[in-house]
C-alpha positions as CSV (number, residue, x, y, z in Angstrom):
1,M,78.5,53.5,141.2
2,K,76.5,52.7,138.0
3,T,74.2,55.6,138.7
4,L,77.1,58.0,138.9
5,V,78.7,56.7,135.8
6,S,75.5,57.1,133.8
7,L,75.0,60.7,135.1
8,F,78.5,61.8,134.2
9,F,78.3,60.1,130.8
10,F,75.2,62.1,129.8
11,L,76.6,65.2,131.4
12,G,79.6,65.0,129.2
13,L,77.5,64.1,126.1
14,F,75.1,67.1,126.5
15,L,77.3,69.7,128.1
16,L,76.7,72.2,125.3
17,G,72.9,72.2,125.8
18,T,71.3,75.6,126.4
19,R,67.7,75.2,127.4
20,A,65.9,73.9,130.4
21,Q,62.4,73.5,131.8
22,A,60.6,75.8,134.2
23,Y,58.4,74.3,136.9
24,P,55.3,75.4,138.8
25,E,57.3,75.4,142.0
26,F,59.1,78.5,140.8
27,I,56.1,80.7,141.9
28,S,58.5,81.5,144.7
29,Y,60.5,83.6,142.3
30,G,57.4,85.7,141.6
31,Y,56.5,84.1,138.3
32,S,52.9,82.9,138.8
33,S,51.8,82.2,135.3
34,C,53.5,79.7,133.0
35,L,53.0,82.2,130.1
36,T,55.9,84.2,131.5
37,C,58.4,81.6,130.4
38,H,56.7,79.1,128.1
39,T,55.4,79.2,124.6
40,N,52.4,77.2,125.8
41,G,50.9,79.4,128.5
42,L,49.6,76.4,130.5
43,G,53.1,75.1,130.9
44,S,55.3,72.3,129.5
45,G,57.0,72.4,126.1
46,P,59.7,74.8,124.9
47,L,60.7,77.9,126.8
48,N,60.5,81.4,125.2
49,D,63.6,83.6,125.1
50,Y,62.7,85.3,128.4
51,G,62.3,81.9,130.1
52,R,65.7,80.8,128.9
53,A,67.4,83.9,130.1
54,L,65.6,83.7,133.5
55,W,66.7,80.1,133.9
56,S,70.3,81.0,133.3
57,A,70.5,84.2,135.3
58,E,68.4,83.3,138.4
59,I,67.6,79.6,138.8
60,A,70.7,77.7,137.8
61,S,73.9,77.7,139.8
62,R,76.7,80.0,138.7
63,A,79.5,78.0,140.4
64,F,81.1,77.2,137.1
65,Y,81.3,80.8,136.1
66,S,83.9,83.4,137.1
67,K,82.9,86.1,139.6
68,S,83.6,88.7,136.9
69,K,80.8,87.3,134.7
70,S,77.5,89.0,135.6
71,D,74.1,87.4,135.6
72,E,73.3,89.5,132.5
73,D,76.3,88.0,130.7
74,I,75.1,84.5,131.6
75,A,71.6,85.3,130.4
76,N,73.0,86.5,127.1
77,Q,74.5,83.0,126.6
78,S,71.1,81.3,127.0
79,G,70.1,81.0,123.4
80,F,70.1,77.7,121.4
81,L,73.6,78.5,120.1
82,G,74.7,80.2,123.2
83,S,75.5,83.9,122.6
84,V,75.2,83.5,118.8
85,E,72.0,85.2,117.7
86,I,69.7,83.4,115.3
87,P,66.7,84.9,113.5
88,Y,63.8,85.7,115.7
89,W,61.4,83.6,113.7
90,I,63.0,80.2,114.5
91,R,63.8,78.5,117.8
92,P,64.9,74.9,117.7
93,H,64.6,72.7,120.9
94,I,66.0,69.4,121.9
95,K,65.3,67.5,125.1
96,Y,66.6,64.4,126.7
97,R,65.6,62.8,130.0
98,G,66.8,59.5,131.5
99,I,66.4,57.8,134.8
100,Q,68.2,55.1,136.6
101,V,66.3,53.2,139.3
102,R,67.6,50.8,141.9
103,T,65.0,48.9,143.9
104,S,65.7,47.8,147.4
105,P,68.9,49.8,147.8
106,G,71.2,48.3,150.5
107,S,70.1,44.8,149.8
108,G,73.5,43.8,148.4
109,T,72.3,43.0,144.9
110,N,72.4,45.0,141.7
111,D,69.7,42.9,140.0
112,G,67.1,45.6,140.6
113,T,69.0,48.4,138.8
114,K,67.5,49.6,135.6
115,F,68.1,52.6,133.3
116,Y,65.1,54.0,131.4
117,Q,65.1,56.3,128.4
118,M,62.3,58.5,129.4
119,Q,62.3,61.3,126.8
120,T,64.1,62.1,123.6
121,D,62.5,65.0,121.8
122,M,63.3,67.6,119.2
123,G,61.3,70.3,117.5
124,L,60.9,73.9,116.3
125,T,59.1,77.0,117.4
126,L,58.3,79.4,114.5
127,Q,57.2,83.0,114.8
128,A,55.5,85.0,112.1
129,D,56.2,88.3,113.8
130,S,58.8,89.6,116.3
131,A,56.1,90.2,118.9
132,G,55.2,86.5,119.0
133,K,51.5,87.0,118.3
134,Y,51.5,84.2,115.7
135,V,53.5,81.2,116.7
136,A,53.7,77.5,115.5
137,V,55.2,74.8,117.6
138,A,56.0,71.2,116.7
139,T,57.8,68.5,118.7
140,W,58.7,64.9,117.8
141,G,60.0,62.3,120.2
142,N,60.6,58.7,121.1
143,V,57.4,57.1,122.5
144,V,57.4,53.9,124.5
145,P,54.5,51.6,123.5
146,P,52.1,50.9,126.5
147,A,52.8,47.2,126.1
148,E,56.5,47.8,126.8
149,Y,56.0,50.3,129.6
150,S,56.2,47.7,132.4
151,Q,59.0,45.6,130.9
152,Q,61.8,47.6,132.4
153,H,63.9,47.6,129.2
154,W,62.9,50.8,127.4
155,G,64.9,51.8,124.4
156,L,64.4,53.9,121.3
157,Y,61.1,52.5,119.8
158,R,59.1,54.9,117.7
159,V,59.3,58.6,116.8
160,L,55.9,60.2,116.8
161,A,54.6,63.8,116.9
162,K,54.2,64.7,120.6
163,E,52.7,68.2,119.9
164,Y,52.0,70.5,117.1
165,Y,49.9,73.6,117.5
166,L,49.3,77.2,116.4
167,R,49.1,79.9,119.0
168,L,47.3,83.2,118.2
169,Q,47.3,86.2,120.5
170,M,43.8,87.4,119.9
171,A,44.0,90.4,122.2
172,K,46.3,91.7,124.9
173,T,45.2,89.1,127.5
174,W,43.6,86.4,125.2
175,W,45.4,83.4,123.6
176,L,44.0,80.7,121.3
177,Y,45.7,77.4,120.7
178,A,44.8,74.8,118.1
179,G,46.4,71.5,117.4
180,L,47.9,68.5,119.4
181,M,48.7,69.6,123.0
182,D,48.6,68.5,126.6
183,K,45.1,68.7,128.1
184,V,44.3,71.5,130.4
185,F,43.9,70.2,134.0
186,G,45.5,70.8,137.4
187,I,49.1,71.6,138.1
188,R,51.5,70.4,135.4
189,G,54.0,68.8,137.6
190,V,57.4,67.5,136.5
191,D,57.4,64.1,138.1
192,H,56.6,61.6,135.4
193,Q,55.8,58.9,137.9
194,S,53.5,61.0,140.0
195,Y,50.0,59.8,140.9
196,Q,49.0,63.4,140.1
197,R,49.7,62.5,136.4
198,T,49.4,58.8,136.0
199,Y,45.8,58.0,137.0
200,Q,44.4,61.0,135.2
201,G,45.6,59.7,131.8
202,F,48.3,62.4,131.3
203,N,51.2,59.9,131.3
204,V,52.4,57.0,129.1
205,N,50.3,54.4,131.0
206,N,46.9,55.7,130.1
207,D,43.8,55.1,128.0
208,S,45.7,55.5,124.7
209,Q,46.7,53.1,122.1
210,N,49.9,55.1,121.5
211,G,50.6,55.8,125.1
212,I,50.6,59.6,124.6
213,G,48.6,61.9,126.9
214,Q,48.2,64.7,124.3
215,S,45.1,65.3,122.4
216,Q,44.0,67.4,119.4
217,G,41.8,70.3,120.2
218,L,41.3,73.9,121.0
219,I,42.4,75.9,124.0
220,L,41.1,79.4,124.9
221,H,43.3,81.0,127.5
222,K,42.9,84.4,129.3
223,V,45.7,85.6,131.5
224,E,45.5,88.7,133.8
225,D,48.0,89.8,136.5
226,T,46.1,88.2,139.4
227,W,44.1,85.4,137.7
228,E,43.8,83.2,134.6
229,V,41.3,80.8,133.1
230,A,41.5,78.3,130.3
231,A,39.0,76.1,128.5
232,N,40.0,73.0,126.4
233,Y,37.9,71.1,123.9
234,F,39.7,67.9,122.7
235,V,38.9,65.0,120.3
236,G,41.7,62.5,121.0
237,H,45.1,61.6,119.5
238,P,45.0,61.2,115.7
239,G,47.2,58.0,116.0
240,D,44.7,56.2,118.2
241,S,41.9,54.0,116.9
242,E,38.3,55.2,117.6
243,N,38.1,52.9,120.7
244,Y,40.9,54.8,122.4
245,K,40.1,58.4,121.4
246,Q,39.1,60.4,124.4
247,K,36.8,63.2,123.4
248,G,35.5,65.9,125.7
249,F,36.4,69.1,127.5
250,S,38.4,70.4,130.4
251,G,38.9,73.7,132.3
252,F,41.4,75.3,134.5
253,S,41.4,78.4,136.7
254,E,43.8,80.1,139.2
255,F,43.4,83.2,141.3
256,E,45.9,85.1,143.4
257,V,44.7,85.1,147.0
258,G,47.9,86.8,148.3
259,E,51.4,87.6,147.3
260,K,52.9,84.5,145.6
261,K,49.8,82.5,146.6
262,R,47.5,80.9,143.9
263,L,44.3,78.9,144.5
264,G,42.7,77.1,141.6
265,A,40.3,74.5,140.4
266,S,40.1,72.2,137.4
267,L,37.5,69.9,135.8
268,S,37.5,67.4,133.0
269,S,34.9,65.2,131.3
270,A,36.1,62.7,128.6
271,K,34.8,59.6,126.9
272,S,36.1,57.0,124.5
273,N,34.5,53.7,123.4
274,L,36.4,52.0,126.2
275,L,36.3,54.4,129.1
276,K,34.4,57.4,130.5
277,K,36.5,59.6,132.8
278,D,35.3,62.5,134.8
279,M,37.6,64.5,137.1
280,F,37.6,67.5,139.4
281,A,40.5,69.0,141.4
282,I,41.4,71.9,143.6
283,H,45.0,73.0,143.7
284,Y,47.1,75.6,145.6
285,R,50.7,77.0,145.1
286,Q,52.6,79.2,147.4
287,G,56.0,80.8,147.4
288,L,57.4,80.7,151.0
289,S,60.7,82.5,150.3
290,K,62.8,83.0,147.2
291,G,63.4,79.6,145.8
292,S,61.2,77.8,148.4
293,S,57.6,76.8,147.8
294,M,54.8,74.4,148.5
295,M,52.1,72.9,146.3
296,F,48.9,71.0,147.0
297,E,46.4,69.2,144.8
298,Y,43.3,67.1,145.7
299,G,41.2,65.5,143.0
300,L,38.3,63.2,142.4
301,I,38.3,60.7,139.6
302,E,35.3,58.7,138.3
303,D,36.0,55.9,135.8
304,Q,33.5,53.8,134.0
305,D,34.4,51.1,131.4
306,Q,32.4,48.6,129.5
307,T,32.4,45.8,132.0
308,Q,32.1,47.3,135.5
309,D,30.2,49.9,137.6
310,K,31.5,53.4,138.1
311,L,34.6,53.6,140.2
312,R,34.8,56.8,142.2
313,G,38.2,57.5,143.8
314,S,40.5,60.3,144.7
315,Y,44.2,61.4,144.8
316,N,46.2,64.0,146.5
317,L,49.7,65.6,146.3
318,I,51.5,67.6,148.9
319,E,55.0,68.9,147.8
320,G,57.5,71.2,149.3
321,M,60.8,72.5,147.9
322,A,63.4,74.4,149.9
323,L,66.3,76.3,148.3
324,L,69.6,75.2,149.8
325,T,71.8,77.5,147.7
326,R,71.4,78.8,144.1
327,G,70.8,75.8,141.8
328,Y,70.4,73.3,144.6
329,N,67.0,72.4,146.2
330,L,65.7,69.9,148.6
331,R,62.4,68.5,147.4
332,A,59.9,66.2,149.3
333,A,56.4,65.0,148.3
334,I,53.7,62.8,149.7
335,E,51.1,61.3,147.3
336,R,48.0,59.1,147.7
337,Y,45.7,57.4,145.3
338,N,42.5,55.3,145.9
339,R,40.7,53.8,142.9
340,A,37.3,53.6,144.7
341,F,35.8,54.7,148.0
342,K,35.4,51.1,149.2
343,P,36.9,49.4,152.3
344,E,38.5,46.6,150.2
345,E,40.2,49.1,147.8
346,P,43.7,49.9,149.0
347,D,45.2,53.3,149.5
348,V,48.4,53.6,147.4
349,W,51.0,55.9,149.0
350,R,54.2,57.3,147.6
351,W,56.7,59.2,149.7
352,S,59.8,60.8,148.1
353,M,62.6,63.0,149.2
354,G,65.8,64.1,147.4
355,L,67.7,66.8,145.7
356,L,66.7,68.8,142.6
357,M,69.8,70.3,141.2
358,F,70.7,72.7,138.4
359,P,74.5,72.9,138.4
360,L,74.4,74.6,134.9
361,P,71.8,76.5,132.9
362,R,71.9,73.5,130.6
363,L,71.4,70.7,133.0
364,E,69.1,69.2,135.7
365,I,70.0,66.3,137.9
366,R,67.7,64.7,140.5
367,T,68.5,62.1,143.1
368,E,65.8,60.8,145.5
369,F,64.6,58.0,147.7
370,V,61.1,56.8,147.0
371,N,59.0,54.7,149.4
372,G,55.8,53.0,148.3
373,R,53.1,51.4,150.4
374,R,49.8,49.9,149.8
375,F,47.2,48.9,152.3
376,S,43.4,48.7,153.0
377,T,41.2,47.8,156.0
378,Q,41.6,44.1,154.9
379,S,45.2,43.8,153.8
380,A,48.6,45.4,153.7
381,N,51.8,44.9,151.7
382,D,55.4,45.3,152.5
383,D,56.9,48.7,151.8
384,T,58.9,49.1,148.6
385,W,62.0,51.3,148.4
386,S,64.0,52.7,145.4
387,L,66.9,55.0,144.8
388,Q,66.5,57.1,141.7
389,G,69.0,59.2,139.7
390,Q,67.6,61.3,136.9
391,I,69.2,63.5,134.3
392,H,67.5,66.1,132.1
393,V,69.3,68.1,129.4
394,S,67.7,70.6,127.0
395,L,68.9,72.7,124.1
């Protein structure tokens, strides 16, 4: 009951929002590159005008609209102020994400129910020209300190810059980014708890004093119809001390191997005074039918700190999404992580299944069961279960 109350409270509070987030799973709609919908061509961050319209007219449910209203009419209401036009050179964006987690559902106790404020962001996208060749993006947001991450009582802590960068279209298929951005690596999934994000240092619980996965640097990105490549040089987050600043490079590539099928590879090498981290991954995305897709990523991680030998481990993600009806999807994922290729090191597994729903162009709701298990050749732990309800609203 508390989960439903929280969801409907935030639904009412943010009902006038007009922007949402596109996901790599949507290759099934025929949009292979993130550049189609995002200001940042590698994904994440604010959507462009086309992405907003596409979200409203094709992804989200139209159950709350009359039959007389066409998809084009709905798309025309996808701006920050709905159908009210604002100057082309400015696009504000606001994002909220919260999650309620109940551990051991069915146990007869509510002591394990917690609500987390995951994301509270706001920012601006500025264009110097109507074609979008010269763009500046800045986003500020609430950031949870790493020391508080495991305390299960997140609130509003600190407002820090999460990203700020300039984007220059150098030629028809070449883009250059400079500033504070997400690092280039792998599939930019949307699950903030995923092993495909956490152990790579892209999440809040990483080798960062601030708990932010972004880094200052340069990204060179080339996008063609059937392939794209990107190279990223980064020097760490400006708010971190020298001990925590990860400096290095990463690269990403994806190639179309069939209709709605993309095979790619990524690599990264980074080093701070406290940790050296090298990674390599292969990844694959495929659209099965309109609205239904599958994704796969397998990666190797080598960590070396100041007190121990190199730890060589791996992770993998297999995810499938099936469209039930417009705006409503069934999503399932299996993940595994192993810190080191040693018999005594446990495999950590995470299984999840639930609904990914877009009842309005303005709103995303997720509900899912999550099973966790941890075992090695020498020991095993009892499974953990949780029921999660998440809400995501963007303007």
